[in-house]
N, C-alpha and C positions, 0 to 999 in steps of 0.2 A: 335466554341465550341471545347473543348479538344477532344470530341468524334468524331469530324470530321475525326480524324486520323484513325478511324476504320469504318466510315459510309459513307463518302462523296467522290464523284468522280468515274470515270470509273475504276480506279485502285482498288477501294475498292468493286467492284461488288462481288468478291468471299467472302469478309467479310459479305456483306449484305445477301448473300445466307445463311450464317450460322445464321444470325439473323432471317431469315425466318424460319430456322429449330427450332428456339426457340419460334416461334409463334408470333413474332413482327408484328404489322400492319404498314402500310405506315405512318399513323399518328404518331405512337410511334417512328418511326425512325427519325422523325424531332424534337423530344423532347430531352432535356438534359438527359444524361444517369447518373443516380444517384445510386451509389453502396451503399447497406445497408449491413454492416458487422455484421452478426449475430453470437453471441457467444452462441447460444442455444445448450444445450445438456441435457441428462437425467441422468447425474451422479453428477452434481454440483447443490445443492439446490438453489443457487443464480441465476442459469441459466435456471431452468426448466420452468420459465414463460416467457422467452425471445421470444418465438414464437409469443405470443400475443403482446408484445411490438413491434416486427418487423412488424407484420401485421398492427398495428396502424401507424407506421412510413410510411409504404407503402401507406396507405390511404392519409396521410398528403402530401407526395411528389406528388402523383398523382393529388390530388385536387389542388395543387399549380402549376401544369403544367409540372412536371417532369416524367421521366420513371424510376420507382424503380426496381432495380435488386439486388437480395440477393445473397451474398456469405458468407462462414463460416469463423470463427476463433476458434481455440481450447481454452480450459480453463481447468485448474486443480483445484480441490477443495483442498485447503490447509488443511482443517480440516480432510478430509479423508486420505490425503497423510502424515499427521503428525505422527512422532514417528517411522517411518520405512524407508526403502530404497526409498519409493515414494517421500519423501521430498527432496531427491537429484535431483529430476527431476523438481521441482516446479519453481525455479527461472530462470532456463534456458528457460522456456516457454515464458518468457517475450520477449526475443529476437527472438525466433521462431515466435511469434505472429507478432512482428513488421516486420520481414523480409518477412513472407508469405503474410501479408496484403499489404505491399509495392509492392510485385511481382504481386499480383492480380490486384491492382489498376492501376499500370503502364502498365501491359500487355494488359488491356482491355480498356484503354482510357476513364476512368470515368471522368465526368465533376465535380462531387461533391460526397461526402461521408457522410453517417450517421453511426456513430459507436454505436453499441449496446453491451456494455460490462457489467460486474458487479463485478466479484470477482478478487481478489488480483493481479495477474500478467497480467491479461487481460486488465485492465484499463491503466496502464503505457505502455504496449506493443502497444496498439492502439493509445495512445497519441504520442508515438515515431513515429509510422507510419504516423500519420496525419501531423506531422512536416516535415517528409521526402517528402511525396507526394505533400503536399501544394496545394491541391485544396480545395474549400470551404467545410468545415466539421463541423458537429454538433455531440455532444455526448448526448446520453440519456441512462442512466443505467437502470438496472432491479429493483433497489430500495432495501432498507434494509428489513430484516425480522422483524416481530413484536417480541417483547420480550416474552419469556415464563413466566409462573407463577408456582411457586412451593411453597407450604405452605404459600400462600398469598403474596409472594414477587416476583418481576420481576427477571427473570434469563436469562442467555444467554449461549453460548457455553463455555466461560471461566469458568462458574460455573460448567459445566459438567466435565471438566478436573480436576478442583479442588476437585470435589466430589470423583473422583477416588483416589486422594491423601488422602482424609479424610478416605476413606475405608481402604487404606493401613495402616493408622495410628490407625485403630480401632475405629474411631470416627463416622462412619456411617455403617449401616447395608447394606447388598446386596439389600434388598427391597427398602431402602431409595435411594440408587444409581439408582435403576431401575425407581423410581419415577422421579428423575431428567432426566434420559434418555428419558422418555416418554414425557416430558413437556418443556424442555429448548429450543427446536427448533420447534415451532408450525406451521410455515408457510414457504413458499418459500421466497427467498430473501437472500441478503448478511447478514451474522450473525450480530445480532442487536446492538452490541456495537461499539465504535469508534476503530474498528480494521482496518486492512490494506485496505480492500475493500472499506469500508465506508469512510475512510480517503481519499483515492484517488478519490472517486466519489465526495466528498465534495470539494476537491481541484481543480477538473476539473471545477466545478461551479465557484470557486474563480478565476481561471486563465481566465475564460471567454469562455471556450469551451463547456459549458453546460448551459441549461436554468435554471431559478429559480426553485428549488425543485429537481434538478437532484440528489443531494446527500442525501436528507432526506425524500421525499415522500415514504411511505412504499410500498413494492412490491405489496401487495394485494389491495391497494386502487385504485379505478377507476380513480382517479386523475393522476395516473401514465400512464394510457392509453391516457388520454387527453394530457399529457406532450409529449408523443411520437408523437402524431399527430402534435403538435406544433413544434416539432423538424423537422418534414418533411416540414412544412411551412417555418421554419427559414432557412433551408439549401437552399431552392429555393430563398429566399430573399438575402442570402449571395451571391449566384451565380449571381443574377441580379446586386448586388452592387460590385461584385468582392472582397469580404472580404475573406481573406485566413488565414489559421492557423498561419502563421508567422507574420501576421498583429496583431494577438491577443497574441501570445506566445512570448512576449517581456521580456526583463530583468525586467522591472517594474511589469509585470504580475507575474513573478516568485517570485519577492520580496513580492508581495501581498500574493502569495500562502504560502511562508515561514512564513509570519507574521500570517496568519490565521491558519497555522499548529500549531504554538505556542499557539495561543488563544484557539483553539479547543482541544488541547492535543491529537494530532494524533499519529498514530503508528510510531515507530522508522524506519520502512521500507520506509517511505517517504524520509528518508535521502539517501536511495539507488536510489529511483525512480526519484525524482525531478531533481537531477543533470543529470541523463541519458536522461530524456525528454528534459531538457533545452539544453543539448549538441546537440541534433538533430535539435533544433530550432536555433542553432548558438549562444547560450547563455552559458557562463561558470559560474557555481556557485560551491562553496566548503563549507566544514564544518565550517571553521572559519567564513565565511559569515553567515551561519545559526546560529552560536552561538551568533554573534553580534545582529542578529535580535531577538533571544530568550531573550537576556539581556534587551531589551527595550520593549518587548511585554508582557502584563499581560495575565495570563491564566484564561479564563473566563468560561470554561466548564469542568466538570468532568463526562464525560460519561463513562459507563462501558468499561473497567474494573476498571478505576480510581475512579468511584463513582456509585451512585445508579440510574442514569438516562440513557435513551437509545435513539436510533435514532428517534423513534416515538415521544419522549418528545421534542427533539430538533426541530422536524418539527412543533409540536404544538406551540412551543415557538417563532416561527417566522423564523426558519431555518437559513441557511447560511447567507442570506442577513441581517438578524437581528444582527448576530454577527459582520458582517462587519460594520454595522452602528455604533455599539458600539465603534469599533476601530477608526472610523473617528472622534470621540470626542477628540482624542489625535493626530489627523493627522497622523495616522500610515499606511494609505493606499494611493496608487496612484489611484486617482479617474478618471483620463482621459484615462485609458486603454480601447481599443476597445473590444467588446464582440460579441458573435454569434447573439445577438439580433439586431445588427446594432447600438446599443447605447453604451455609455460608462458605466463603473462601477458605477460612481457617479449617472448617470441617472437611472440605474437599481435599486439601493438600496435606493433611496431617501426617499421613503415612507414606508420602512420596519422597524417595531418597535419591540422591545423586549417585548414579551407578558408574560414572566415568568422569573423573576429575580432569581429564584432558579435554573433554568436550564441554563440560560445565565446570568451570573453575570454582573451587571453594571460595567463599566470600572473603576469606583472609589471604587469598592468593589470586587476585583478579588479573585479567590482562591489562586493565587500566583502572586507576582509582576513580576515574570519572566515567560517565556514560558514553554510549556509542555516538551520540549526536551532540554537536555544539552549535550554539547560535551566536554568530558574529555580528558586530555592528561597527560602523565607522562612516567616513565621508562618502564611501561608495554605497554602503547599505545602511542608511539611517534607520530603517525599520528592521530588516532581518537579512541575514545570509546564512544558509543552513549547510553544514558540512557533516559528513559521516566520519568523524575523527577516528573511529576504530579501524577504518580502512585506509588511513593515510600513513604513508611511510614516515618513520620517526624523523628523518632528515628534512621532511617537508612540513613539519608542524609550524615551523617559522621559515618564511621565504620572502625574498625580495627579487623582483625582476622586471624587465621591460614588458609593457603591454603589447600584445599582438591582437589587434582589434578586428572583429568580423561582425557583420550585421545579419548573418544567417548561419545556421548549422552547416549547410552545404558548403559555404565558402571556407569555413574552418576545417572541415574534413578534407577538402581538397588541399589546403595548405599543409595539414599534418601528414597526410599520406604522400604528398609530394615532396616531403623532406625540407619544408620551408620553416619548420619550427625547431628551435634549438634549445639545448640545456639552459635552464635559467629563465626561459620565457614564461610569461603568464598569458595564456590564451583567453581572450574576452569575447564571448558570444552573446550578443544582445539583440533586442527586438524579437525575442522568442518567448516573451512572457505571456500571461493569460490574455491580455488585450492585444499585445503587439504581434503575437504569432499569426493569428490568434490561436489559442488552444494550449499554450505552455507545454511545448514538446519536451520529451525526455531526451537527454544528451548521451545515451549509451554509446552511440557510434563514435563520436569524437573522443570520449574518455577511453574507450577500448582501443582506438587508433593510437592514442598517446601511450597506453600500456604496451600495445603490440610493437610500437616503434622503439621500445626500451627506454622511454622518457618518463616513466611513472614516478621516479624518485628525483626528477630534476625540473619537471614542468607542471605548473598549476593551471587550473581552468576555472573561470568565473562565468556565470550566466544568469540571466533573469528567467531562463527556462527552468526545467526540472532535471533532476538526475534519477535515472533508474536505480532501483535497489541493487542492480548488478554492477553499478559503477564503483570503481575504487580509485585511489590516488587522491591528490590534493584538489578535489573538485568541489567547488562552493557554488550552490545553486539557490533557487528561490529568492534571488536578490531583489529586495523591494525598497522603494518603488521601482517599477520596471522602466525600461528605456522609453517605451511608447507613451508614457505619461510624463516624461521629462525627468525620470529618476537619474541620480548622478552617474549611473553606469553609462548613460547616453553621452556624458560629457568627457569620457576618457579618450585621450588621443593616442595614436600609435607612438610607442616609445616611452610613454609615461611610466614611472616606476610605481609598481604595485607592491604594497607591503601587507603580508599575511602573517598574523600572529594568533594561531588557534588557541594556545594555552591562555592567552590574555584576552581572547574573544574580540580581536581587532581585525578590521579589513579596511585599508585606506589606500588612496592614491596620493602620492607625494607631490601635491599641487596646492598652492596657497588658496585660502578661502576667496581671496580677491580674484584670482585667476579663474576659479570655478564659477564665481558669480558672473564674470565677464563672458565665459563660455555659455552660461545659461541664457544670457541676453541674446546670443546669436544662434541658439539652438532652434531647429525647426523639426516638427514631427516627420518621421519617415513616411513617404507616400506608400500606400498599400493598394494592391489590386487584389481584392478578396473574392473568393468564389466558394460555393459549397454551403452546406448546412451550417457548419461551424461558424462561418462568417456572416451569413445572411440573417440567421435567427438567434444564434446562441453564442455570442462572444463571451468568453470567460472573463470575469473581473474578480479582483480581490476585494471583498466586502467585509470590513471589520474583522471579527474573529472567526467568521464562518469558513475561511479558506476560499477556494474557488467556487463560485456559484454562478448560475445562469443570469444573464441580463438580456431580456428580449427588447430590441430596439423599439422605440415608440412609433416609428414610422413603418 
């Protein structure tokens, strides 16, 4: 066993004395040492129930013959961090989580791991760690929040942000906003739409690193506790069969994940996380690859914010396996990939059927013939510009309008909520990228302000920052290269005409090459006054196909 390195032989007698200090019995010392990575805390609503999930996992591991040992992982609530300096810290935690989990697992000689994440950066960070450590590993998330109900309609966190925009526009009273505030987030769990956390938990299931229901069983259902116990059984089965993450996290598994991403209409943040996770597993994928998959994959689900259905509805309709089964009707998945069940994808999904064609469209009647995400290029985005096209109004799939240029999220929000943005405008928010922010903040507040002001079908938004999975409308983010390194988005002037053509994957400013070259000559980097951890030690940079990774300054 891997744990023999810390438990066996005379040389390890000092180590065993420390296990005695932990209260280990002689019998427990002979069992496999199974680390349970607990992301429990009392500040993230998606994590406040994880203590119960962890206890259920411990029971499952112990019943199956292992010795469960819990250690922690951090997590940031993106909703609470949104719209202020806190969002500069969010993305960096992904790599901190991966690094610290790797350190703990390697330092203590664990034989196997069960990862218990839930929200945004926690899931990809732990997947990255699983690929690095490569001992038998199972994921079981905390599960999604139930949708709230306001005025007889299901609502979620994105509804709350948009309500603030409606208040600024004079379309809602303070009491009406308070009604939303009290009711849109009614339970623990990851926020109830197909936002980043739920996207990543669903894709974990698709890749094969989580059991059936990992992405969709609501946090408050007792079935979630049963799933956690089964995760404990499963990891011990993987240990006996020597099934490891890199046996599961293959190129074909990531192609399945990209395909399901497009079918589900996942968050654009998956385009940052999947390449980074794949890289740790020795697989390289890029955005051109993602766009080719999008072109051939129909979009079958319109969960919030793209539509009126929520994670609980997807669960009732048959869950992730039912969507996967629809895709097999056009041979869009690799069915022979290994999973944490010890069976293949094809064996796992064989009997899972679509129980609600309004939630999961049949493959011959999709919402769109293409996938939920599109990758745009042009003279603004020579590398990439990512858009969740499944959440874009049909009239905004092609759009031209004058640029309204802002060098920070705060300045853009002030202009939007102050009524200074008009139908037809294209809001440009730059210097919010990985290096320029630093930290690549999410732009949920400005996109929600646009929607709340009633401009969602007439105003577009471009940024070198990120978009939350809760964003909707013609919002194009992850524009690369970013402004801080002289990317073309830094050269746009107020009033320049921006042309957006999502069907043809084009994003351009109507300025001649000669004029852009002249502007580049005169461009100077924006002066930054940086403070805090994210700035001093861990600026995020875009490095090849890894997505955002840490770069520690040499000084």
